[in-house]
ZADREN-619337 format. One record per residue (C-alpha): z, y, x. Coordinates in pm, whole numbers, plus 50000, padded with zeros to 5 digits. Each point is the difference from the previous one (the first is absolute). Example, Ala and Ser with C-alpha at 12.3 -4.5 7.8 and 13.67 -1.06 7.14 Angstrom:
# residues 2
507804955051230;499345034450137;
This chain:
# residues 305
616802593050247;497215023550104;500605037450052;497695029650017;500505034550184;500485024449730;498755035250012;500525025550273;503714985650075;498374965550078;503014982649843;499754962549977;499784993749611;499714965849838;496724991949829;502024988049696;501915028749837;502554996549726;499405022449684;503275013749842;498665011749665;501954972649804;503365000950177;501785027649788;502114974349787;500974977750285;503754997850099;501175011150334;500394961350103;496404992949886;498715032350185;501874989250316;498344964449982;496615015849904;499895022550320;501544976550237;497804967649904;496975022350043;501115012150352;500964964650112;496664989449897;498485025050235;499105027149750;501155033750105;498005021249755;501295012249672;497945020249761;501425025049741;498845029449784;502055028649864;499074990149636;501144963350014;502464996949725;500485037450016;501294999250357;502574972549918;497914973250199;500515022250306;503585005549931;500914964549952;498174991150328;502095027950174;503254981649909;499054973750268;499455025350268;503225020949894;501914965750053;498254990350313;498415029150177;498944979450300;497374983749800;497935033249967;498774999750364;498664964749947;497705008049688;497215022049917;500345020949690;497155014449813;499985020049675;497605017449779;499865034149816;497525017149765;500644987049650;501515023649774;500594995049623;496514992749889;498175017950281;499364998250381;501665026250204;499375006650368;501535033150001;502015011050316;503075002449782;499764966349839;499414981650313;503005016050174;502254996649699;499294964049955;500364990850357;503305013850005;501044979749710;498594967950151;501915006850318;503165003749808;499504970249790;499004977550268;502955011850212;497795009350294;499065029450221;496254993350011;497114979949854;497704981350242;497205004449769;499325023449695;496994993849778;498355022849734;500214978449689;496525001449826;497585027450031;500715035749880;496735017149911;501795034250029;501024993050356;499895028650258;499814982050345;501405030250166;503055000049771;500524962550065;499835006950369;502765024849978;502214976349832;499064972250250;500495023350291;503615009549869;500904962349959;498714989750321;501415027750203;503514992849848;499664963550090;500304991449626;496584981350005;498334985450282;496554989349848;498035007949715;497414981949778;498454995649648;499934976449715;496804994049782;497745024250177;496274996850079;498505011050320;498885033949885;503465007549868;501494991650335;497295021250171;500885028149764;503704996450081;498975001350379;498695034349956;503445011750004;502304972550118;499884993850379;502234969550009;498304967149995;499644981449674;501954969950086;499444978449684;498224998549665;501884978749746;497394984149763;499964971649753;498564969150162;500004962749927;497554971549981;499565009049635;499865036750037;497965010450299;497295023649895;499975014650351;498894967450142;497654991949714;497935031250042;499614994150378;498414967049912;497815012949727;498415029950164;496775010049843;500104973849736;500135002649622;502984977149971;503285015449862;501824992450339;497535026250145;501655028549831;501925021550253;503305007349828;502025007950315;497475020750205;500154975950295;503785001950066;500244967050193;497355011450255;501375035350033;503444987850069;498864975850257;498025028950180;503085022650000;502724976850088;501695002249654;501834971149872;498964985849663;503114990549808;499124976849717;502335002349679;499924977249723;498634973050231;500404969949737;498745019749696;496584995649813;498555033449901;502065031249938;503354984849906;498274971949835;502684974150100;500494976350300;497094977850067;501964972850146;500254970949751;497815021649761;497694979349764;497395027850063;499674988650373;499964962050016;497594996250287;501835026850227;503564983149921;498654966750082;498845011850332;503055020250069;502184969249941;497554979650231;500135023550295;503715005949957;500794962250014;497824995650308;501865028650181;503394990249866;500765033449815;500085012249649;496785012449798;501195035350003;500274999650366;496244992750021;499375027449743;501685023650229;498274987150325;496675004449819;500625037149989;501355000350359;496854983250134;498075032249946;499485018750339;501525031550080;503555010449937;501084981649668;503434995549839;501194983549675;502495015649784;501954972849777;501565009149671;502464970449986;503835001650013;500474964050061;501024988750345;497914967349996;496905018649904;500605027550260;500264970250262;496654987349860;498435034050048;501275001250353;498634968050088;496635016749943;500485019150323;499474967650174;497154986549829;496345007450103;497394987649770;496574987850131;496945019949905;498984969749778;503444999449812;499675038249942;496574998649850;500724968549807;503025017349836;498085031449931;497284978649802;502534979749836;501325033149842;496645001249827;498485024050237;496244997150098;498165005150318;496355015749969;
């Protein structure tokens, strides 16, 4: 497993993170296996949000820490705030209130990272800074980041917030990579040349901000998994071929494709199955060649001008 240094705290965080959106209905035994199998694979990063199952996902995860508190020091916990009943809300009150709920649900006294969950056009950077300062000074949040923000939105946030933006969590997969397509198709009339993200990939590299890829196996916006999909025969054939050559699973190669990007890059998985978590963890030890990376990109139906 590979690790990056995260944020101002420089904590060693696994490049594979386990997303906890779908764990709310798992039993105590299933949650215990879920957490420990990830950690045994070298994964120490668990990603949450206050809205996942209305807080139940965090609450169920917290039962593991309540039963075995010593696990907390071995893991990196991240949560997200900002989505509030059909609107986005970065108000001081909302941030502080939801962090307190997350801490209670997770049975912990601090979050290693807190992300603002999608952009709030009514955001006041100074008000966000006030909330962040309170949380940081009290030791309740160590580092801060964002989710689904473009460079100008991050720059706007920085007019008030003085803490580093440690991460930007963005949708990214072989089949959904507009932030990569735009870089290849600069100054062309190709559809891929449309700048949909404002240069997030380059901005994050220049500012030591980690890109956290969510839905790493999805085609389009919640369009389903591309693994085994009849929509991507060439891509799946190549994934199978490279996976067989390296002795891993095709999903491992799909994750490794994302991790091959330069800069700080992490993958957030959405699976709850131990075997699939192990396949994801294996990507931390696979480095694709430049030829393999480009061949997979083209096999997904992309073009190079």
